[in-house]
N, C-alpha and C positions, 0 to 999 in steps of 0.2 A: 488407544485409550487403556490406561491401566486401572484395574479394579482395586479399590482400597477398602479395607475393613478397619474401622476405628473403634476403639474401646475406651470408655472413660467412666468415672464414677461420679454420681450425683446423689447427695443425701445418703451415701453409703450403698447405693444401688448401682450395680454394674449395667452400663448401657452399651449397645453395639450398633454402629451405623455402617451401612455399606454404601460406598459412593465411587466415583471415578476421578481420575486425574489425567489431564491431557498430556500426551507424550510428544506432540509435534504441533506446529503452527496450525495445520489444517483442522485440528480437533478443538481449537479454542471457540468458545461461544462469544457473542458480541459483548456480553458483560465482562467476560474474562479478558478479552482484547483491550477493552477500555481500562480495566484495572492495570494491565501490563503497561499501557501507554502512560497512565498517570504515574506509575512507578518509575518509568524511564525519565520523566520530566520533573515533576515536583516531589516525587517520592511519597509512598504511603506506608503505613505501619505493616510490619510483617504479618500481624494477625489478620488484617483486612485482606491482604493479598492471598494468604493461605486459605482463608474462608472462602474467598471468591473462586480460587482455583479448584477447591474441593467441593464447592457447591453446598457448603454448610453454614450455619449461623456462626457469627464471630465468637460467641461465648463457648461454642464447642471447640473451635480452633484454639482458643486460649487454654484449653485443658490438655493439649498435646504435650508430650514430654519433649525434652531437648533432642533426644535421639529421633523421635518421630518427625520433628520439624526438620532436622538435618536430612533425614532420609527423603522427605518430600522435596526439600530444596535441591537435592541431587537430581531427582527426577525432572525438575524444572530447569535444569541447566540449558536445555535447548533454547530457552528464551534469550540467551546471550548470543546465539548464533543465527544470523539472518539468512535463513534458507529460502530458496525460491518458492513462491506461492502464486498460483495463477488465478485465484479468485478473491473476492472481497467478503470478509466475514460479516460485516454490517451490510446486509442486503438492501434494506430500506431505512430511511430516517427522515422524520418530519415531512413525509410526502415526496421525498426524493429517492431515486433508485440508483444503485451502483451499476457499473457496466457488467455485462454478462461475463462468465468465466473466460479466461484467455483474451479478454478485451474484444471478443467477437462482436461485430456490429459497430465498433468504434471507427470513426473516420480518421484519416491522417490529420485533418485540420483540428479536430477535437483533441487528439493526442498532443499536437504541438502546444496548444494552450495549457493542457493539463500538466505536461512535463515541465514546461517553462515556468509556470507559476509555482509548481512544487519546488523546483530547484531554487528559485528566488526566495521562497518562504523559509526553507530550511537553512539557507546560507545567510539570510539577513534577520531571521527571527521576526519577520514582519507579519502580524496577524491579518492585515488586510490582504496580503498576497495569499495567505493560507485560505482565507475565505473565498478568494477567486479560484484557487486551485480546486476546492471542493465544489464550487458552483459549476466548474467546467466538467468535473468528474461525475458527480451525482446529479442526474437530471430529473425534472418532474416527470411523472408517469406518462408514457406515450408522447412525450414532447422531445423534439430533436435538439441537438446542440445548436446554439445560435450565438455567435460572438457578440452580436449587438445587445444581448440580454445578460452578458456576464456580470456587469456591475449591479443590475437589479437583483439578480439571483444571489450575488455575493452579499448584498445587504440582507437578504432573507436568511442566508447562512449565519451571518453575524448575529442576527437577532434570536434565532430559534435553535441553533445547534450549540451544545455546551463545549467549552474548551477541551475537556478530556475526550469528547467524541471526535472533535476535529483532529486531535493528536493521534487517536486510534486509527482514523482514516489515513492520515499521513504515514503512519507506521506501516499500515497494510499496503499502501502504494509502494513503499520502499521494498517490501517483499515481492510485490508484483514486478517491480523493476528488476529485481534479481532474477526472476523467471525470464523476463525479456532478454536479459544479458545471457542467460544460458541457452536461449533459443536462437539468438542472433549474435553470437560472440564476435564475429568479424565486424558487424555494424557498430556494436556498442563498445568496442575496444579502440575505436578511432575517434578523434575529436571531430564531431560532425560539422563543426564550423568550417572545416576545410573542404574544398571541392572534392567530389567523389573521385575525380580523375587523379587526384594527388595522393592516393592511398599509400603508395610505396614510400612516401617521404615523411609520413607522420609517425609520432610516437603513440603507444597505447594510452588510452584515457577513457574515462567514463563521463567526461564533461559533455554538455550538449548545447547546441544552438540550432534548433530544428528550423528556425525561420530561414537560415542560410540554406539548409537542405531543400526546403520548399522552394526557395527562389531558384536554386539550381535545377530543380525539376521542371519548373514552369518555363524558365528561360525567356524566350521572346514571345511565347504563346500566352500573352496577357489576356486575350479574349476568353480563353478557357481555363483561367486560373482557378475559378471556383470548382471546376471538375476535378482538378488535382487535389484540392483540399477535401473533396468528398470521397476520394478513393479509400477503400478499406485499409486500415493501418498495416495489416499484415501483408497486403499486396505490395505496398510501398517498401516495407522492410525486406520482403523477398527480392524485389527488384533491385534495391540498393545492395543487398548481399551478393547477387549475381554480378552486378557491376564491379564490386570490389574484387571478386574472384577473377573476373576477366582482366582487370587492370593488373592484378598480381602476376598473371601469366605473361604479360607483355615483356 
């Protein structure tokens, strides 16, 4: 976090304000992330964005000189670079809670739905899929993920969460996905629609079809398929990474 000292004149009187400016994604507040998300999609005025990032009123941001605005814009260039982020900035929203940092506690089954709906939402610009993505990612306090309740929870998201908040959550998940790619580079560099045994024959990709991976894990063990879905997501990722390494050595 960079400390900023702003000076401006009002009615001929010199005023000075001390504030801070985020220097990385981890330092953004919920309000700032939402402003960034809006700027990425529909665009907002430079003054609104500057005021939000500085944590000052818009009329104060409007008093900044061109040089001051330029200097601040340079400091905010990190917003154009999607760096790995392992936690969610918006921790709670309308009675719903984000996953714990590093997706701790998330099951593989929940991740399948989260990642699949997110990919569909961003590639089709389908708001209903975005609602389902958030409904799978953000859960009611102390309530487990339940695929049977996805539509009901998505209806709640559609009614009570604003579009810019949904976009901010989607943007945040993109950063979390970057973190997952950095943690499991072998797994996320292959098209997971392919059988794990065929790793040597595939080209690098970040596409995903986690249902195929799930089916390959379950195999003929249909009776215990729910147990596979309930496995911690990181346990499955570590298992798949080990399998990829083993196949690469053959």
